[in-house]
C-alpha positions in Angstrom: 0.0 0.0 0.0 1.0 3.6 -0.6 1.7 5.0 2.8 -1.0 7.3 4.1 0.2 9.6 6.8 -2.4 9.6 9.5 -2.5 12.8 11.6 -6.1 12.9 12.6 -7.3 13.6 9.1 -11.0 13.4 8.4 -12.7 12.8 5.1 -12.5 16.4 4.0 -8.7 16.4 4.6 -8.5 13.2 2.7 -10.3 14.7 -0.3 -8.0 17.7 -0.2 -5.0 15.5 0.0 -6.1 13.5 -3.0 -6.7 16.7 -5.0 -3.3 18.1 -4.0 -1.3 15.0 -4.6 0.8 15.4 -7.7 3.7 13.7 -9.4 6.9 15.6 -9.6 10.3 14.4 -10.6 9.3 10.7 -10.5 8.3 10.9 -6.9 4.9 11.2 -5.4 4.3 14.5 -3.7 2.5 14.2 -0.4 0.3 16.9 1.2 2.3 19.5 2.9 5.2 19.2 0.5 6.7 15.9 1.9 8.0 13.6 -0.8 7.2 9.9 -0.7 10.5 9.2 -2.5 9.0 6.0 -4.0 9.4 6.0 -7.8 6.3 6.3 -9.8 5.5 6.8 -13.4 5.0 10.3 -14.7 3.2 8.8 -17.7 0.2 7.3 -16.1 -2.4 5.8 -18.5 -5.7 5.9 -16.6 -7.4 4.1 -19.4 -5.2 1.0 -19.1 -7.4 -1.4 -17.1 -4.4 -3.7 -16.2 -2.5 -0.8 -14.6 -5.6 0.4 -12.9 -6.3 -3.1 -11.5 -2.7 -3.4 -10.3 -2.9 0.0 -8.6 -6.2 -0.8 -6.9 -5.0 -4.2 -5.8 -1.8 -2.8 -4.3 -3.6 0.0 -2.5 -6.8 -1.8 -1.5 -6.8 -1.3 2.3 -5.9 2.4 2.0 -8.6 3.0 -0.6 -11.1 1.2 1.6 -10.3 3.4 4.6 -11.0 6.5 2.5 -14.2 5.1 1.0 -15.5 3.9 4.4 -15.3 7.4 5.8 -17.1 8.9 2.8 -19.9 6.3 2.6 -20.7 7.0 6.2 -20.6 10.8 5.7 -23.5 12.8 7.0 -24.0 14.5 3.7 -26.1 12.8 1.0 -23.8 14.0 -1.8 -20.7 12.5 -0.2 -22.5 9.2 0.4 -23.6 9.0 -3.3 -20.1 10.1 -4.5 -18.3 7.6 -2.4 -20.7 4.8 -3.2 -20.1 5.4 -6.9 -16.3 5.2 -6.1 -16.9 2.0 -4.2 -18.7 0.6 -7.2 -15.7 1.5 -9.3 -13.4 -0.2 -6.8 -15.5 -3.4 -7.0 -15.3 -3.3 -10.8 -11.5 -2.9 -10.7 -10.6 -5.3 -8.0 -11.2 -8.7 -9.7 -10.3 -11.6 -7.5 -8.9 -9.4 -4.7 -12.5 -8.5 -3.7 -12.6 -11.6 -1.5 -10.0 -10.0 0.8 -12.4 -7.2 1.6 -15.8 -8.8 1.0 -16.9 -8.8 4.6 -15.9 -5.2 5.0 -17.7 -4.1 1.9 -20.9 -6.0 2.8 -20.8 -4.4 6.2 -20.3 -1.0 4.7 -23.2 -1.4 2.3 -25.7 -2.7 4.8 -26.9 0.6 6.2 -26.6 2.3 2.8 -29.1 0.0 1.1 -31.7 1.3 3.5 -30.6 5.0 3.5 -33.3 7.6 3.6 -32.2 9.1 0.3 -33.3 7.2 -2.8 -30.2 8.0 -4.8 -28.0 6.7 -2.0 -30.0 3.5 -1.8 -29.8 3.1 -5.6 -26.0 3.6 -5.5 -25.6 1.1 -2.7 -27.9 -1.4 -4.5 -25.8 -1.1 -7.6 -22.7 -1.9 -5.5 -24.4 -5.0 -4.2 -25.4 -6.1 -7.6 -21.8 -5.5 -8.9 -20.5 -7.7 -6.0 -23.0 -10.4 -6.9 -21.9 -10.4 -10.5 -18.2 -10.5 -9.6 -17.6 -12.3 -6.3 -18.0 -15.9 -5.5 -21.7 -16.4 -4.4 -20.8 -19.1 -1.8 -18.4 -16.7 0.0 -21.0 -13.9 0.1 -23.6 -16.3 1.5 -21.2 -17.5 4.2 -21.0 -13.8 5.3 -24.6 -12.8 4.8 -26.7 -15.7 6.0 -25.5 -15.5 9.6 -26.2 -11.8 9.5 -29.7 -12.4 8.1 -30.3 -15.0 10.9 -28.9 -12.6 13.6 -26.3 -15.1 14.5 -23.4 -12.6 14.5 -22.1 -11.1 17.8 -23.8 -7.7 18.3 -25.7 -8.2 15.0 -29.0 -9.5 16.1 -31.2 -6.4 16.0 -34.1 -6.2 13.6 -32.5 -3.3 11.7 -29.2 -5.2 11.2 -31.1 -8.3 10.0 -33.2 -6.2 7.6 -30.1 -4.5 6.3 -28.5 -7.9 5.7 -31.7 -9.1 3.9 -31.6 -6.0 1.6 -27.9 -6.5 0.8 -28.5 -10.2 0.1 -31.5 -9.4 -2.2 -29.4 -7.1 -4.3 -26.3 -9.3 -4.3 -28.5 -12.2 -5.6 -29.7 -9.9 -8.4 -26.1 -9.5 -9.5 -25.5 -13.2 -9.2 -28.6 -13.9 -11.4 -27.5 -11.3 -13.9 -24.0 -12.8 -14.1 -25.5 -16.3 -14.4 -27.8 -15.2 -17.3 -24.8 -13.5 -19.0 -22.6 -16.6 -18.6 -25.4 -18.9 -20.0 -26.0 -16.6 -23.0 -22.3 -16.6 -23.7 -22.1 -20.4 -23.5 -25.1 -20.8 -25.8 -23.5 -18.5 -28.4 -20.3 -20.5 -28.5 
């Protein structure tokens, strides 16, 4: 992971740091002028999905910390924006998604029942993307105990309802992926 210097930064500070980060002289410039001194390419091709997947995979835990703060933000716009970013993370994580699956599902649980319809829709889309991409059995191993309330400190009606909502949208993604796979097999 790219080192993230923690000094009590909140999500607004993180957003400013991301905007201020630049690449100078082959070294990543950190907020406040400090240099990371780790070599990085000054010719970054953001349209190269292989490079993007490599970047995301190598920085997954740092990215998740930032997204976690944003998805739980008190502002609706931030929640929507960070849920869209989470969806992009899921799209670009490939098989590494299993390393953060429990964390992502926990993060999505309250969001799928958010009071704002756009936030709910963004969270539902993330769930469907997970369903289309992750291994269904692994998601069921995480979600079914939550639906049953068989998780420590996870046995409230709200927590179980959140888990059911996540499971519903995840299964839509699984079904969509299965239909796509079947259509591809029939065409071959």
